[in-house]
C-alpha positions as CSV (number, residue, x, y, z in Angstrom):
1,M,-1.3,-50.2,-76.0
2,A,1.8,-48.5,-77.4
3,L,2.1,-44.8,-76.6
4,S,2.8,-44.0,-80.3
5,K,-0.6,-45.4,-81.2
6,I,-2.2,-43.3,-78.5
7,V,-0.6,-40.2,-79.8
8,E,-1.4,-41.0,-83.3
9,N,-5.1,-41.9,-82.8
10,S,-6.2,-39.9,-79.8
11,I,-4.1,-36.7,-78.9
12,A,-2.0,-36.1,-82.0
13,D,-0.3,-32.6,-82.1
14,E,-0.8,-32.1,-78.4
15,A,1.8,-32.5,-75.6
16,V,1.4,-35.7,-73.6
17,S,1.3,-34.6,-70.0
18,S,1.3,-36.5,-66.8
19,A,-2.3,-35.5,-66.3
20,K,-3.3,-37.3,-69.5
21,L,-1.1,-40.3,-68.9
22,K,-2.5,-41.0,-65.5
23,D,-5.9,-41.6,-67.0
24,F,-4.6,-44.9,-68.5
25,S,-5.6,-47.8,-66.2
26,A,-3.1,-50.3,-67.8
27,A,0.6,-50.1,-68.3
28,V,1.8,-47.8,-71.1
29,D,4.2,-49.4,-73.5
30,L,6.8,-47.0,-74.9
31,N,8.3,-49.8,-77.0
32,G,11.8,-48.3,-76.9
33,V,10.6,-44.8,-77.8
34,E,12.6,-42.0,-76.0
35,L,10.6,-40.2,-73.3
36,V,11.4,-36.5,-73.5
37,L,11.2,-34.6,-70.1
38,D,12.0,-30.9,-70.8
39,A,10.8,-28.2,-73.1
40,D,14.0,-28.0,-75.2
41,A,14.0,-31.8,-75.7
42,D,17.6,-32.4,-74.5
43,T,16.7,-34.3,-71.3
44,S,15.1,-37.7,-71.7
45,I,14.8,-41.4,-70.5
46,T,15.3,-44.3,-73.0
47,A,15.7,-48.0,-73.0
48,D,18.1,-48.3,-76.0
49,T,19.1,-51.9,-75.1
50,D,17.4,-54.7,-73.3
51,D,17.4,-54.5,-69.5
52,R,19.0,-51.1,-69.3
53,I,17.7,-47.6,-68.7
54,D,19.6,-44.5,-70.0
55,I,19.2,-41.0,-68.7
56,K,20.2,-38.3,-71.1
57,I,20.9,-34.7,-69.9
58,A,21.7,-31.8,-72.3
59,N,21.7,-34.3,-75.3
60,T,24.4,-36.4,-73.6
61,D,24.0,-39.9,-72.0
62,H,25.1,-39.3,-68.4
63,I,23.8,-42.3,-66.3
64,S,22.6,-45.8,-67.1
65,F,20.9,-48.3,-64.8
66,G,21.4,-52.0,-65.7
67,T,22.3,-55.5,-64.4
68,S,25.4,-57.7,-64.5
69,S,25.3,-61.2,-63.2
70,G,22.3,-60.3,-61.1
71,D,23.8,-57.2,-59.7
72,T,22.4,-53.7,-60.1
73,V,24.8,-51.5,-62.0
74,I,24.8,-47.7,-61.9
75,K,27.2,-46.4,-64.6
76,A,28.4,-42.9,-65.5
77,M,28.3,-42.6,-69.3
78,V,30.6,-39.6,-69.6
79,D,34.4,-40.2,-69.6
80,A,36.5,-38.6,-66.9
81,K,33.5,-37.4,-64.9
82,D,32.7,-38.0,-61.2
83,I,29.4,-39.1,-59.6
84,L,28.5,-36.6,-57.0
85,F,25.9,-36.8,-54.2
86,Q,25.0,-33.3,-53.1
87,Q,23.1,-31.6,-50.3
88,F,20.2,-29.4,-51.1
89,D,22.4,-26.3,-50.9
90,G,24.8,-27.7,-53.5
91,R,27.5,-28.9,-51.1
92,T,29.0,-32.2,-52.3
93,L,28.8,-34.8,-49.5
94,L,30.1,-37.9,-51.5
95,D,32.3,-37.9,-54.6
96,I,32.8,-41.2,-56.5
97,N,35.8,-39.8,-58.4
98,D,37.0,-40.8,-61.9
99,G,40.5,-40.7,-60.5
100,G,39.8,-43.9,-58.6
101,F,38.9,-42.7,-55.1
102,V,35.7,-41.9,-53.1
103,G,35.6,-38.5,-51.4
104,I,33.7,-37.8,-48.2
105,A,33.3,-34.1,-47.7
106,N,33.2,-32.3,-44.4
107,G,30.0,-32.3,-42.5
108,A,28.0,-29.3,-41.4
109,T,29.8,-29.1,-38.1
110,G,33.0,-31.2,-38.5
111,P,35.3,-33.1,-40.9
112,G,34.2,-35.8,-43.2
113,E,33.8,-39.3,-41.5
114,L,33.4,-42.9,-42.7
115,R,31.3,-44.9,-40.2
116,I,31.3,-48.8,-40.1
117,F,28.3,-49.9,-38.0
118,E,28.1,-53.1,-35.9
119,D,25.5,-55.8,-36.3
120,T,22.1,-54.3,-35.9
121,D,21.1,-57.2,-33.7
122,N,23.7,-55.9,-31.2
123,G,23.1,-52.2,-31.4
124,T,23.8,-49.0,-33.3
125,N,27.4,-48.5,-32.4
126,Y,30.0,-47.8,-35.0
127,I,33.7,-47.3,-35.7
128,G,34.4,-43.9,-37.4
129,L,37.3,-42.8,-39.5
130,S,37.7,-39.0,-39.6
131,A,40.3,-36.7,-41.1
132,G,40.4,-34.5,-38.0
133,S,42.4,-31.2,-38.1
134,I,45.3,-31.6,-40.6
135,S,47.8,-29.2,-42.1
136,S,48.1,-30.8,-45.5
137,S,46.7,-33.7,-47.5
138,F,48.4,-37.1,-47.4
139,T,47.7,-40.7,-48.4
140,L,48.3,-43.9,-46.3
141,T,49.0,-46.9,-48.5
142,L,48.1,-50.3,-46.9
143,P,50.5,-53.3,-47.0
144,T,50.1,-55.8,-49.9
145,A,49.7,-58.7,-47.5
146,D,48.7,-59.5,-43.9
147,G,51.3,-59.5,-41.2
148,S,52.0,-62.0,-38.4
149,S,50.2,-62.3,-35.1
150,G,51.2,-59.5,-32.7
151,Q,52.7,-57.2,-35.3
152,F,51.7,-53.6,-35.7
153,L,51.3,-51.1,-38.5
154,K,54.0,-48.5,-38.9
155,T,54.6,-45.7,-41.5
156,D,57.8,-44.9,-43.3
157,G,57.1,-41.2,-43.0
158,S,55.9,-41.0,-46.6
159,G,52.5,-42.7,-46.2
160,A,53.5,-46.3,-46.9
161,L,52.2,-48.6,-44.1
162,S,53.9,-52.0,-43.3
163,F,53.7,-54.6,-40.5
164,D,56.5,-54.7,-38.0
165,T,57.4,-56.6,-34.9
166,V,57.5,-55.0,-31.4
167,S,61.2,-54.7,-30.2
168,S,62.3,-56.8,-27.4
169,A,62.9,-53.7,-25.3
170,A,60.1,-53.3,-22.8
171,D,57.7,-50.3,-23.2
172,D,56.6,-50.7,-19.5
173,L,58.2,-52.3,-16.5
174,T,55.5,-53.7,-14.3
175,A,55.9,-56.0,-11.3
176,G,52.6,-55.6,-9.6
177,D,53.0,-54.3,-6.0
178,A,56.7,-55.4,-5.9
179,A,59.7,-53.2,-6.5
180,V,61.3,-53.1,-9.9
181,N,65.1,-53.1,-10.0
182,L,67.4,-52.4,-12.9
183,T,70.6,-54.2,-12.3
184,T,73.8,-54.6,-14.4
185,T,77.0,-56.4,-13.4
186,S,79.0,-54.3,-15.8
187,G,78.6,-51.3,-18.0
188,N,76.0,-48.5,-17.8
189,I,72.3,-48.5,-17.5
190,T,71.1,-46.1,-20.2
191,I,67.7,-44.5,-20.4
192,D,67.4,-43.2,-24.0
193,A,64.3,-41.3,-25.1
194,Q,65.1,-41.2,-28.8
195,G,61.9,-39.5,-30.0
196,G,62.0,-35.9,-31.0
197,D,61.6,-33.6,-27.8
198,T,60.7,-36.8,-25.8
199,D,61.1,-36.1,-22.0
200,I,62.3,-38.5,-19.3
201,I,59.7,-38.4,-16.5
202,F,60.0,-39.8,-13.0
203,K,56.7,-40.5,-11.3
204,G,55.7,-41.9,-7.9
205,T,53.1,-41.5,-5.2
206,D,52.9,-39.2,-2.1
207,G,50.5,-40.8,0.3
208,S,47.6,-41.7,-2.0
209,S,48.3,-39.0,-4.6
210,D,50.2,-39.5,-7.8
211,I,53.1,-37.1,-8.3
212,T,55.7,-36.2,-11.0
213,P,58.7,-35.2,-8.9
214,M,61.3,-34.8,-11.7
215,T,61.3,-34.2,-15.4
216,L,64.2,-34.1,-17.8
217,D,62.9,-31.7,-20.5
218,M,64.6,-32.7,-23.8
219,S,62.8,-29.8,-25.6
220,D,64.8,-27.4,-23.3
221,A,68.2,-29.0,-23.8
222,G,67.8,-31.3,-20.8
223,A,66.5,-28.8,-18.2
224,L,65.8,-30.4,-14.9
225,L,62.3,-29.7,-13.5
226,L,61.7,-30.5,-9.8
227,T,58.0,-30.4,-8.9
228,G,58.7,-30.5,-5.2
229,G,61.1,-27.5,-5.4
230,K,63.8,-29.0,-3.2
231,I,67.2,-30.6,-3.7
232,D,69.1,-32.3,-0.9
233,L,72.9,-32.7,-1.5
234,K,74.7,-34.8,1.1
235,N,78.3,-35.9,1.0
236,S,80.2,-38.2,3.3
237,G,83.2,-36.5,4.7
238,S,83.2,-33.3,2.6
239,R,81.1,-30.3,2.0
240,S,78.3,-30.5,-0.7
241,K,78.7,-28.4,-3.7
242,I,77.1,-27.5,-7.1
243,L,79.3,-26.9,-10.1
244,F,78.1,-24.4,-12.7
245,Y,80.1,-24.8,-16.0
246,C,80.7,-22.0,-18.5
247,E,79.2,-21.9,-21.9
248,S,82.4,-22.5,-23.8
249,G,82.9,-26.3,-23.9
250,N,82.4,-26.7,-20.2
251,A,86.0,-26.0,-19.6
252,H,85.6,-23.8,-16.6
253,F,83.1,-23.7,-13.8
254,Q,81.9,-21.7,-10.7
255,T,81.2,-23.5,-7.5
256,L,78.4,-23.0,-5.0
257,Q,79.6,-24.7,-1.8
258,A,78.2,-25.2,1.7
259,A,79.9,-23.7,4.7
260,P,82.0,-26.0,7.0
261,H,80.1,-27.8,9.7
262,S,82.2,-26.0,12.4
263,E,81.3,-22.6,11.1
264,S,77.6,-22.5,11.9
265,A,74.4,-24.4,12.2
266,S,72.0,-24.9,9.3
267,N,71.2,-21.6,7.6
268,T,68.8,-20.4,4.9
269,L,70.1,-18.3,2.0
270,T,67.1,-16.2,0.8
271,L,67.2,-14.8,-2.7
272,P,65.9,-11.2,-3.3
273,S,62.1,-11.0,-3.6
274,T,62.3,-8.7,-6.7
275,G,62.0,-10.2,-10.1
276,G,64.8,-10.4,-12.7
277,D,68.3,-11.7,-12.6
278,V,70.3,-11.0,-9.5
279,D,74.1,-11.1,-8.9
280,L,75.4,-11.5,-5.4
281,V,77.9,-8.9,-4.2
282,S,81.4,-9.8,-2.9
283,T,81.9,-10.9,0.7
284,A,84.4,-8.1,1.1
285,S,81.4,-5.7,1.5
286,T,78.6,-5.6,4.0
287,A,75.7,-7.3,2.2
288,T,72.4,-9.2,2.5
289,L,70.6,-10.7,-0.4
290,T,67.3,-8.8,0.2
291,N,68.8,-5.4,0.6
292,K,72.4,-4.8,-0.5
293,T,74.5,-2.2,1.2
294,L,77.9,-1.4,-0.4
295,T,80.6,0.3,1.7
296,T,82.9,2.5,-0.5
297,P,82.6,0.2,-3.5
298,K,84.3,0.7,-6.8
299,I,81.8,-0.6,-9.4
300,A,82.9,-1.2,-13.0
301,E,79.4,-2.1,-14.1
302,I,75.9,-2.4,-12.8
303,D,73.8,-4.7,-15.1
304,S,70.3,-5.9,-14.4
305,L,70.6,-8.2,-17.4
306,S,67.4,-8.8,-19.3
307,S,64.8,-7.5,-16.9
308,G,64.2,-5.8,-13.5
309,S,65.0,-2.3,-12.4
310,I,67.9,-0.7,-10.6
311,T,66.9,1.8,-7.8
312,L,69.2,4.5,-6.5
313,D,67.8,5.6,-3.2
314,A,69.8,8.1,-1.1
315,E,69.1,10.4,1.8
316,A,71.3,13.0,0.3
317,D,72.3,13.9,-3.2
318,I,73.0,11.3,-6.0
319,V,76.1,12.5,-7.9
320,L,77.2,11.3,-11.3
321,D,80.8,12.4,-11.7
322,A,82.5,11.4,-15.0
323,D,85.6,13.3,-14.0
324,G,85.9,15.2,-17.3
325,A,84.4,12.5,-19.5
326,D,80.8,12.3,-20.9
327,I,77.8,10.9,-19.1
328,I,76.2,8.4,-21.6
329,F,72.8,6.8,-21.4
330,K,72.4,3.6,-23.4
331,D,69.6,1.2,-24.3
332,A,70.7,-2.4,-25.1
333,G,74.2,-1.2,-25.6
334,T,73.2,1.6,-28.0
335,S,73.9,5.2,-26.9
336,I,70.7,7.3,-26.8
337,L,71.8,10.4,-24.9
338,T,75.2,12.0,-24.1
339,I,75.8,14.8,-21.7
340,T,79.1,16.6,-22.5
341,N,80.8,19.4,-20.5
342,N,82.9,21.3,-23.0
343,S,84.8,24.5,-22.5
344,T,81.8,26.8,-23.0
345,D,78.6,24.8,-22.9
346,V,76.9,21.7,-21.5
347,D,75.8,19.7,-24.6
348,F,72.9,17.3,-24.6
349,T,73.3,15.1,-27.6
350,V,70.7,12.5,-28.8
351,A,72.7,9.9,-30.6
352,T,69.9,8.2,-32.5
353,Q,68.8,9.7,-35.9
354,D,65.5,11.7,-35.9
355,K,64.9,10.9,-32.2
356,D,63.2,13.8,-30.4
357,I,63.8,15.2,-26.9
358,V,60.5,15.1,-25.1
359,F,59.7,16.7,-21.7
360,K,56.7,15.0,-20.0
361,G,54.9,15.6,-16.7
362,D,51.6,15.5,-14.9
363,D,48.9,18.2,-14.9
364,G,46.2,17.6,-12.2
365,G,46.5,13.9,-12.5
366,S,46.7,13.7,-16.3
367,G,49.9,12.9,-18.1
368,I,51.0,15.6,-20.6
369,T,53.8,16.2,-23.1
370,A,54.9,19.7,-22.1
371,L,57.7,20.3,-24.6
372,T,59.2,18.6,-27.7
373,I,62.4,19.4,-29.5
374,D,61.8,17.7,-32.9
375,M,65.1,16.5,-34.4
376,S,63.3,15.2,-37.6
377,D,62.4,18.8,-38.3
378,A,65.8,20.4,-37.7
379,G,65.2,21.1,-34.0
380,T,61.7,22.6,-34.2
381,L,60.5,23.5,-30.6
382,I,56.9,22.3,-29.9
383,A,55.3,23.7,-26.8
384,N,52.1,21.9,-25.6
385,H,50.6,25.0,-24.2
386,N,51.9,28.5,-23.4
387,L,55.4,29.8,-24.2
388,E,56.3,32.4,-21.6
389,L,59.1,35.0,-21.8
390,G,59.1,36.2,-18.2
391,T,61.1,39.5,-18.4
392,D,60.2,42.9,-19.8
393,A,61.7,43.7,-23.2
394,S,62.2,40.0,-24.0
395,E,63.0,39.2,-27.6
396,I,62.4,36.4,-30.0
397,L,65.0,36.3,-32.8
398,F,64.6,34.9,-36.3
399,G,67.2,34.0,-38.9
400,T,70.8,32.8,-39.0
401,D,71.9,36.4,-38.3
402,N,68.9,37.3,-36.1
403,E,67.9,40.0,-38.6
404,V,64.3,40.0,-37.6
405,K,63.0,40.1,-34.0
406,I,59.8,40.4,-32.0
407,I,60.4,42.7,-29.0
408,H,58.3,42.9,-25.9
409,N,57.3,46.6,-25.5
410,A,56.7,46.6,-21.7
411,D,53.1,47.3,-20.8
412,K,52.2,48.2,-24.4
413,G,52.6,45.4,-26.9
414,L,55.0,43.9,-29.4
415,I,57.5,45.4,-31.8
416,L,58.3,43.7,-35.1
417,K,61.7,44.9,-36.2
418,H,64.1,44.4,-39.0
419,T,67.6,45.0,-37.5
420,A,69.4,45.5,-40.8
421,T,70.8,49.1,-41.3
422,A,71.1,49.0,-45.1
423,D,68.7,50.9,-47.4
424,D,65.4,49.3,-48.4
425,K,65.1,46.8,-45.6
426,P,61.5,47.1,-44.6
427,V,59.7,44.8,-42.1
428,I,57.3,42.6,-44.1
429,L,54.4,40.9,-42.4
430,T,52.8,38.4,-44.8
431,L,49.6,36.5,-44.1
432,Q,49.6,33.3,-46.1
433,T,46.9,30.7,-46.7
434,G,47.6,27.1,-47.2
435,E,44.7,26.7,-49.6
436,T,45.6,25.2,-52.9
437,D,42.5,26.0,-55.0
438,L,41.2,29.5,-54.3
439,A,37.7,30.3,-55.6
440,A,35.6,33.4,-55.6
441,N,34.9,34.9,-52.1
442,D,37.5,32.8,-50.4
443,V,39.2,34.7,-47.5
444,I,42.9,34.8,-47.9
445,G,43.9,36.6,-44.7
446,K,42.2,38.5,-41.9
447,V,43.2,40.9,-39.1
448,E,40.6,41.1,-36.3
449,F,40.3,43.6,-33.4
450,Q,38.5,42.4,-30.2
451,A,38.1,43.1,-26.5
452,P,37.3,39.5,-25.2
453,D,37.7,40.5,-21.5
454,E,35.3,43.4,-21.6
455,G,33.2,43.1,-18.4
456,T,29.8,43.9,-19.9
457,G,29.9,40.9,-22.2
458,T,27.4,40.3,-25.0
459,D,28.2,42.7,-28.0
460,A,31.2,44.1,-26.1
461,V,33.2,40.9,-26.5
462,L,32.5,40.4,-30.2
463,V,35.0,41.2,-32.9
464,A,34.6,45.0,-33.2
465,A,36.5,45.6,-36.4
466,A,38.5,43.7,-39.0
467,I,40.3,43.9,-42.3
468,Q,40.2,40.9,-44.6
469,A,41.5,40.0,-48.1
470,V,38.8,38.3,-50.3
471,S,39.3,36.7,-53.7
472,E,37.1,38.3,-56.4
473,G,37.2,35.2,-58.6
474,D,38.9,31.8,-59.1
475,F,42.7,32.2,-58.9
476,S,44.6,31.0,-62.0
477,A,48.0,31.4,-63.7
478,S,46.8,34.8,-65.0
479,S,44.5,36.1,-62.2
480,N,44.7,36.8,-58.5
481,A,42.1,39.5,-58.3
482,T,41.6,40.4,-54.6
483,S,39.6,43.0,-52.7
484,L,40.3,44.4,-49.2
485,E,37.2,44.5,-47.0
486,F,37.0,46.9,-44.1
487,M,34.7,45.7,-41.4
488,T,33.3,47.5,-38.3
489,G,30.6,46.8,-35.8
490,A,28.1,49.0,-33.9
491,S,25.9,46.6,-32.0
492,E,27.0,43.4,-33.7
493,A,30.0,41.4,-34.8
494,A,32.1,43.4,-37.3
495,A,30.5,43.4,-40.7
496,K,31.7,44.7,-44.1
497,K,31.2,48.4,-44.6
498,L,33.7,49.4,-47.3
499,T,35.5,47.5,-50.1
500,L,38.7,48.4,-51.9
501,T,38.5,46.4,-55.2
502,S,41.4,45.0,-57.2
503,A,40.9,47.8,-59.7
504,G,41.3,50.4,-56.9
505,H,37.6,51.3,-56.6
506,L,36.3,52.2,-53.1
507,L,32.8,50.9,-52.8
508,P,30.2,50.9,-50.0
509,A,29.1,47.6,-48.7
510,S,25.5,48.3,-49.7
511,D,23.7,50.8,-52.0
512,D,22.9,54.2,-50.5
513,A,24.0,53.1,-47.0
514,Q,27.3,54.9,-46.2
515,D,28.3,58.6,-46.2
516,L,31.6,60.2,-47.2
517,G,32.2,62.6,-44.4
518,S,29.4,64.1,-42.1
519,S,27.8,67.4,-41.3
520,S,30.4,68.0,-38.5
521,L,33.3,66.2,-40.1
522,Q,33.8,67.1,-43.7
523,F,36.5,66.4,-46.2
524,R,38.3,69.6,-47.0
525,D,38.6,69.1,-50.8
526,I,37.4,66.5,-53.2
527,Y,39.4,65.9,-56.3
528,T,37.6,64.0,-58.9
529,G,36.8,63.8,-62.7
530,D,33.2,63.9,-63.7
531,L,30.8,64.2,-60.8
532,N,27.8,61.9,-61.1
533,L,24.7,62.6,-59.0
534,N,21.9,60.1,-58.8
535,N,19.1,59.7,-56.3
536,T,16.6,57.8,-58.4
537,R,16.8,54.5,-56.6
538,H,16.2,55.5,-53.0
539,R,15.4,59.2,-52.6
540,K,13.4,62.2,-53.7
541,N,14.5,65.8,-53.3
542,E,13.1,68.2,-50.8
543,V,11.8,70.8,-53.3
544,D,9.4,69.0,-55.7
545,G,9.7,65.5,-54.4
546,T,11.2,64.1,-57.6
547,S,14.4,62.2,-58.3
548,G,17.0,62.7,-61.0
549,S,20.3,61.6,-62.4
550,W,22.8,64.3,-63.4
551,T,26.5,64.5,-64.4
552,I,28.6,67.6,-64.1
553,Q,31.4,67.8,-66.6
554,E,34.2,70.2,-67.2
555,G,34.9,72.1,-70.5
556,E,37.8,74.3,-71.4
557,N,35.8,77.5,-70.6
558,D,32.5,76.2,-69.2
559,L,30.9,73.8,-66.8
560,Y,28.2,71.6,-68.2
561,I,25.4,69.6,-66.5
562,L,23.8,66.6,-68.3
563,N,20.4,65.2,-67.5
564,R,20.8,61.4,-67.7
565,L,17.0,60.8,-67.7
566,N,16.0,62.9,-70.6
567,G,19.3,63.5,-72.3
568,K,19.1,67.3,-72.1
569,K,22.4,69.3,-71.7
570,F,22.9,72.6,-70.0
571,R,25.7,75.1,-69.5
572,F,26.4,76.8,-66.2
573,K,26.2,80.6,-66.5
574,L,29.5,81.7,-65.1
575,E,30.5,85.2,-64.2
576,E,34.1,86.1,-64.3
577,I,35.3,88.0,-61.3
578,Q,38.7,89.5,-60.5
């Protein structure tokens, strides 16, 4: 029965689901009708032509399944598109590329690999072709025809492979257990390793062990490597020698030659045990190779070359005498420090730009930097810890003409002095903050008074008094309002007691908490304008227990008192006396 008939007669206007189709016991004939698979009707399966199935995705024919001469044909229907076989995580494992190649992607743990298995009757072995670790992509192009028997494949360096015949030159000389001899009646016997950095290696056996006694290392300009570490030079009728040629065209050489037979028996020349390059001293001096002793030498240069140390060890003084010239310290030929004795001073000159002079040492087993003279900051002196001037009345001078000094006042303290004798040259001590955005209540500067060594401790060692400058609001181009706060302590760290505001008002730290004078220490005179009296916030009088707010004001001929609570005004009755 055709599906169109089923839909028309049985379940019209309803979706045909797999649950409904499975109820049919016989085959369902679509009769070329498109089978829609998704909700938006752009993915479907059809049989537009005989013996071919087309799969449409997103309203585009993508894949067809058909036959050709009995073969099954899978065909991509979209031009210039690949056929990809992907892992569940979206990683492409196989790419049948529109560009004419098949791509095998890397595996989960290694490079991509093509495997060709043996006959299953024989086993499960295979030959694999893998990319391995490569620095860049390349293609190998096979020859257009088969080669001859015994030929091999070679590349031209650009990926083109061709068949070639092995040269007549032997790769290996093998004669079983017999000796192999290279013999020529004329001319040279040449061993030519023509490959890049290809070494010439001499191998043999020692007892039953294979050894490599000698290697000519072509990657090191023909350096001779002797595994056994021994060279025997024997001449007939003359002393053995080694010639060392210079580096300029091998025109000159130095000779290392054995002593005459009559001079002594066999001897061993032992090189120094220290590392680095070592030059032997002249035979005109008393010398051994392990510990050189020079008798009254005149040395033009001592050079340890590229490594190693030079040790000067004397039982007495070590004297560097330049005889009127400078003493110069160098690093790789570049001067780093010069000591000069001029007519008045001894100059220490650092020759490298912005390089500091640093004094280092050890303090209880720990390395420290004790003092630094900073050349990048015009000679700033940086002391790691204390700077001590060890004599009474010592001075620290400031300025190009030393016009300001700090003087030690022996057993008393310090004196800050301006030495200029001209008028209006006061000493100015300025406390500056580095803050760039001052807000209200920020402390600009502070002077503290303290007895930290007081033996009783506790409150005694706290800051006992202080004066600090505090901003009254945010600083701006038109405002720098600042108060001075005076701080004292009784049984606590110094706290604010009085404030001198930017307007010049002297205010107590808290309301009705501080007195002006005392019963035993009174101010002599008080000079003021109006006198305001107010005890309404905290007190009552001793007469009737009430509080009031009054102002005494001056008139030309009378004194007046104003009641601020009820607004009444009164005149003092004054009696003139002579």
